[in-house]
ZANU-159660 format. One record per residue (C-alpha): residue number from 1; residue in one letter; x, y, z. Coordinates in pm, 1 decimal, m for minus. Example, Ala and Ser with C-alpha at 12.3 -4.5 7.8 and 13.67 -1.06 7.14 Angstrom:
BEGIN
1 / A / 1230.0 / m450.0 / 780.0
2 / S / 1367.0 / m106.0 / 714.0
//
This chain:
BEGIN
1 / M / m5.4 / m41.4 / m8.3
2 / T / 164.1 / 322.1 / m125.9
3 / A / 57.2 / 640.5 / 83.0
4 / P / m103.9 / 887.3 / m116.0
5 / N / 47.0 / 1188.4 / m290.7
6 / P / 49.9 / 1488.0 / m62.8
7 / V / 97.3 / 1783.4 / m323.5
8 / P / m270.3 / 1818.6 / m449.8
9 / D / m389.6 / 1842.1 / m44.8
10 / E / m114.6 / 2105.5 / 14.7
11 / I / m221.2 / 2290.8 / m323.6
12 / G / m560.8 / 2273.0 / m222.9
13 / G / m450.8 / 2441.7 / 137.7
14 / L / m244.7 / 2692.8 / m86.9
15 / T / m529.9 / 2783.0 / m304.0
16 / R / m738.3 / 2821.1 / 2.4
17 / L / m515.3 / 3021.2 / 180.9
18 / L / m471.2 / 3220.0 / m122.0
19 / V / m870.0 / 3285.2 / m182.2
20 / L / m881.6 / 3397.4 / 172.6
21 / A / m573.8 / 3618.3 / 148.3
22 / L / m729.4 / 3775.0 / m204.6
23 / L / m1145.4 / 3833.6 / m39.0
24 / A / m882.7 / 4077.3 / 216.0
25 / L / m703.0 / 4252.0 / m37.4
26 / A / m1043.1 / 4309.4 / m153.1
27 / R / m1208.5 / 4428.7 / 135.6
28 / A / m868.2 / 4670.6 / 202.0
29 / G / m973.4 / 4864.0 / m106.3
30 / A / m743.8 / 4673.8 / m364.7
31 / A / m1037.1 / 4448.7 / m573.9
32 / D / m873.2 / 4475.2 / m865.3
33 / E / m547.9 / 4376.6 / m787.7
34 / A / m689.3 / 4061.4 / m590.0
35 / C / m844.9 / 4018.8 / m934.6
36 / R / m533.4 / 4032.3 / m1098.1
37 / I / m373.9 / 3804.0 / m866.1
38 / A / m637.9 / 3569.1 / m891.8
39 / A / m641.0 / 3563.9 / m1259.0
40 / R / m289.9 / 3494.6 / m1262.3
41 / G / m317.6 / 3186.6 / m1024.9
42 / W / m644.8 / 3039.9 / m1248.0
43 / F / m346.5 / 3055.1 / m1516.4
44 / L / m84.4 / 2854.4 / m1341.4
45 / L / m354.3 / 2604.9 / m1211.0
46 / R / m596.4 / 2536.0 / m1460.6
47 / H / m423.2 / 2230.2 / m1685.7
48 / Q / m242.8 / 2036.9 / m1368.2
49 / H / m483.4 / 2123.9 / m1104.3
50 / P / m819.7 / 2234.4 / m1270.6
51 / R / m1021.6 / 2162.7 / m944.6
52 / E / m851.4 / 2452.4 / m752.4
53 / A / m835.3 / 2634.4 / m1094.5
54 / E / m1253.9 / 2639.3 / m1053.7
55 / R / m1170.1 / 2771.5 / m658.0
56 / L / m982.4 / 3061.1 / m815.3
57 / T / m1276.9 / 3143.9 / m1036.1
58 / A / m1533.1 / 3134.7 / m811.2
59 / A / m1335.3 / 3390.8 / m607.3
60 / L / m1263.2 / 3581.8 / m886.0
61 / H / m1650.8 / 3576.9 / m997.0
62 / T / m1688.3 / 3715.4 / m568.7
63 / L / m1404.9 / 3948.9 / m595.0
64 / T / m1575.8 / 4125.7 / m935.5
65 / R / m1895.7 / 4244.1 / m709.0
66 / E / m1589.3 / 4458.5 / m513.3
67 / V / m1442.3 / 4599.2 / m791.6
68 / R / m1596.1 / 4994.2 / m831.2
69 / F / m1609.0 / 5170.7 / m1186.0
70 / D / m1576.3 / 5540.9 / m1121.8
71 / P / m1859.0 / 5688.1 / m1381.6
72 / P / m1684.6 / 5912.8 / m1619.4
73 / N / m1724.3 / 6276.8 / m1430.0
74 / Q / m2021.6 / 6449.5 / m1611.2
75 / G / m2066.2 / 6809.4 / m1588.7
76 / E / m1695.4 / 6861.3 / m1436.1
77 / I / m1541.1 / 6991.4 / m1773.8
78 / G / m1471.0 / 7368.5 / m1689.8
79 / H / m1612.1 / 7596.1 / m1947.8
80 / E / m1453.9 / 7917.4 / m1985.6
//
């Protein structure tokens, strides 16, 4: 009997920690950066660890709710 491969468990644990850190980063006002990091993480995991990549996809969907788009400043252009 061989021992199970610990790598997926370690990667799974690291992915969960990354998601928690990304959510904290977004709550601290850096949602754009958190989204970029999540996307890069997904890119790295997508082939070898698709389940963990899906976790980052779910996190990215949550993070995008935190992204604030500044509407164009209408009426603030000075007409002199």
